N, C-alpha and C positions, 0 to 999 in steps of 0.2 A: 244620297247626299250630294251628288254631282249634277242634279237636275237644275238646268238653267233655262226655264221656259216661262214666258209671260203669263200663261194661264195656269201655272202651278205655283202654289205658295207653300212654303215650309214653315211649320210652327213647332216649337219645342216646348214641351210642358214638363218642367222639373218637379215631377211628382214622385215621391219615394216608391220604388218598385214593390217593396214589401207591403206597403199600404194598399196598393192596387191589387196585389196578390190576395190579400185578405178580403178586400171589398168585393172583388170580381170572381175570384176562384174559390173563395171560402164561403162567405155568406151571400154572395151574388146580389149586392145592392149598389146604389149610386150610379145612375145612368151616365153613359159616356158624354152625353150632351151637357151635363152639369160641369164637366171638366173642360171641354173644348168648344162648346157652342153648338148651334144648330147644324146638322149635317144630313145628307140624303142617304149615304151608305157608309157603314163602318166595315172596312176590310182588314181582317187580321191574318197574319201569316205565321203566328205562333200559337194558334188555338185559343187565343184570348177571346172570350165571349162575354163582354160586359153587358149589363142591361141597357136598353135604349128607350127613348121616349117615342120617337117616330122613325128613326133611322132603320133601314134594312141592314141585315148582317150577313156578310160573306166571309167565309173562312177557307183559306188554302191549307190542305192537308198534304204534306210531302210524303209521308210514309207512316206506317203503324208498327214501327219497330218495337215500341213499348209493349205491344200485345204479342207480336210474333217472336221476338227475342228479348224478353224482359231480363234474362240473365246477363245481357251485355251492359246493363245499367248497374250502378252502385248507389247506395245511399250516401249522401254527402252532408256532413255536419248534422246528422240525425234526421235529415229531411228526405223522405222517400220519394225519389224522382218518379218511379213507376206509378205510384198511387196519385201523385200530384198531376201527372200527365193524363191519367185516366179520368180524373175529376174534371179537368179542363174539357176533355172530349165529351163528357156527359152533358155539359152546358152547350157545347157545339151541337150535339144531337138534339137537345131539347129546344133550343132557341134559334139556331142558325137558319137563315132563310135560304141560303144556297151554299153548297160546298164545291170548291174547285179542287179537283184531284190532278196531280201533275203527270199521271200516266193511267192507262187502262188497268194496269196491275194494281195501283193504289185505289182506283175506283172500286174494283172488285173486292179488295180488302175491306174497304169502308162498308160495302153492302153486306159482306159475309160476317164481319166482326162487330161493327157498330149497328148493323140492322137499319141503316138509313136508306130510304127508298131511292131507287135509281134515278127517278125523275128529279130528285133534288140535287143531283151531282152532275157537274160538267167537267170533262177532261180538257185541260189547257196545258199543253206541253211547254217546257222551258227550252232554253237554248244556250249554246256556248257564248261567252262574252266575245264580241267582235274583235277584241284584241288578240284572241287566239287565232293565229295564222302561221303559215310556214315561215321559218326564219332562215336567213342566209348562213352559209357555212362559217363565215367569220364570227357571227354572233354565237353560234353553237360552240365553236372552239373556245371563245371567251368564257362561256358559262361552264364548260367542262373544266377549264383551268381554275375558275373561281371556286368550284366545289371539289377540286382535286380528284376528278374522275380521270382514270388513265386514258391513254390515246386509243384504246381498243373500243369495242362495241359495248353498249349497255342496254339493259331492259329497264323499263320505268314502271313504277306503281305509285299511285297517288291516292291519299286518303288518310283519315285519322287512324292511328295504330290502336285497334281494338279488335276483339275476337270475331266480330261479324265480317271483318274485312278478309279473314281467312289467310293471314300472312304466313302462318306456320306451314300450311300446305304449299304455299307459293315458294317458300324457302326450301322445303323438302324437294320440290320439283326442280328448282334451280340447282341444287346439289347434284341431282341425277344427271343433268345435262352439262354441268360445268366441266367435267373431264374432257368431253368432246368439243368444248368451246372455251379454250384456255384464255382467250382474249375478251371474254364476256363478263360484265359486272351486272349486279342488280342494285338499282338505285330506288330507294323508297322515300317518297316525299310525304310529309305530314306529321303533325304533332302527335305526341302520345295522347290517347283518349282515355281508355280505362281497361281494366282486365290485365291479364298477363302480357307484358311487353316482351319485345325481342331482347333476350338477356345478353349480357356481356360475353358469356362463354360462346354463344352462337356467333356473335360478331368476331370474336377472336379466332374461332375455328374456321370461319368462312370470311376471310379478309376482303373478298370481292363484293360483299354486301355493304352498301353505304346508306346510312340513315341521315337525311338532310334536314328533318324537321320542316318548319314552315319555309316556303320559298315564294318570293314576290312574283306577281303575274308575268312580268316581262321575262324573268329568268325561267319561269315554268314553261312558257311558250317555247323557249329555245330548247329546253330539256325534252319536251314532247317532239320537237322537230328533229332532234338528233338521235332519238332513241331507235334501237333496232325493232322494238315493239313495246306497246303499252299493255300491261297485264292487269286485269281487273277481275279477280276471282271471288268477289264478294258473295256472301251467302244470301243477302237480302238488301235491296235498295228500293226506295220509292221512285227514283228516276235514274240516277247514274250519270250525273253531269260530266265527270271526267272522261267518259266514253266519247262524248261529242267534242270536248276540248282537244283530246288527242287526235280525233279524226280531222278536226278543223286545221290542225297543224301538219297534216299529212303523215301521221304516224299509224302503222298497222296496229290493229286492236285485237286482243284476245280477252274475252269476257265470259261470264257464266251463262249457261243455257237456261237460266231461271228468270221468271217474272219480268220486271221492267228492263233488266239488262238485255235480255233477248229482244224485248219489244223495241227498245231504243236503237240497238245495234242493227236490227233487221238482218239482212243478208250481207252486211258489210264488215263483219268481224268473224274471227274463228271462235266458235262457241265450245266451251269446255264444261265438263262435270266438275263443279267446284270442290266436291268432297273426294274426288279421285285424283291423287297425286300424279298417277300415270297419264291421265287425261291432260292435266296442265303441262306436264313435261313434254308430252307429244306435240302439243300445239306450239310450245316455245321452239322446239327443234324444227318444226315445219317452217316457221317464219325465218329462223336463223339459217337454214340450209337451202331453202327454195326461194330464190330471188323473184321468180315469176309470181309466186303466191304473195310474197311481200308487196310487190309493186301493184298487184291487182287490189290488194286490201287498201293500199294507200289511195288509189283512185276511187274505189267504191266508198271508202270512208269519208273522203273529202266531199264527195257528192252528197252522201247521206247527211253530213253535218249541215250542209246548205239547206236541207229541207226544214230545219228548225231555225227560227229567228225570233227576236224579241218584238219585232213589229207585229208579227202574227200573234204572239202571246198577248200583247197589249190590246189588239183589236178584239180578240176572243174574250178577254177579261171585260172589256167595255160592253160587249154583247151580254155578258152575265149581269152587269149592273142594269142595263136598259130593260132586260127581261123581268126585273123585279117590280116595274111600275106599269 
């Protein structure tokens, strides 16, 4: 929405989403050109795969959570999200000309689960927003005051509050190390998603846990910059963008030794077994007690984040378009 380039035109089509859902994801009729005019490529980032007259179709798949962790979804208003998403992916498989996967992990999931040929898939990595960068102490202090974070140290976790993010084990690990780190808090940023949320009893019993909900990007960058460490113990991700955001802000990262998280973090984070509370607690203790390890992770992480950028993403996406003709 912020694109301001002479060779880019934005057009808004006020078409009822439910009507498009029926036409394209239900009975699969009404070519996209009938709505927006002649185009060369239709690129969807939400698995929408409308019929086309001549246009080639590219779809970006971020993850296959709907297949790997269907229990983390819920039916809303009588509409089954899981079956709806699977139906979309059926059309992607049948009619898509090229698939962009955001990681090698997602690419392999697409091959294994959707049975789409490897030659049809191209991996194009994402990147942290350039606005994520180290913030000065003065800004960090202001954001701590804004969110009523005490003057001690804090750990940061970012993501929607839902079962796949593994917050219950993170909290259990925090409880284990809290006694030895009385000045340490756990700050969790992100709206409630679905499933069992962190209940009031837990928050009352562990007052050093702060749930901030949604946080604006500028404040989030300051929170990353001031954190003792960023903890991302998710059970499954298609990419894991917060890992790079934290690294770009000079924050030491602890993340899962699984799939895309291991892939994106490389050797620039402490990797943990996400289903093992002791593993999470041990990694937290390591960065809290060992300044040398913490500083090394900051340096490695900042360098690692620089290996991903949106210019590279754009260039590789353009290569995908050109290869279709």
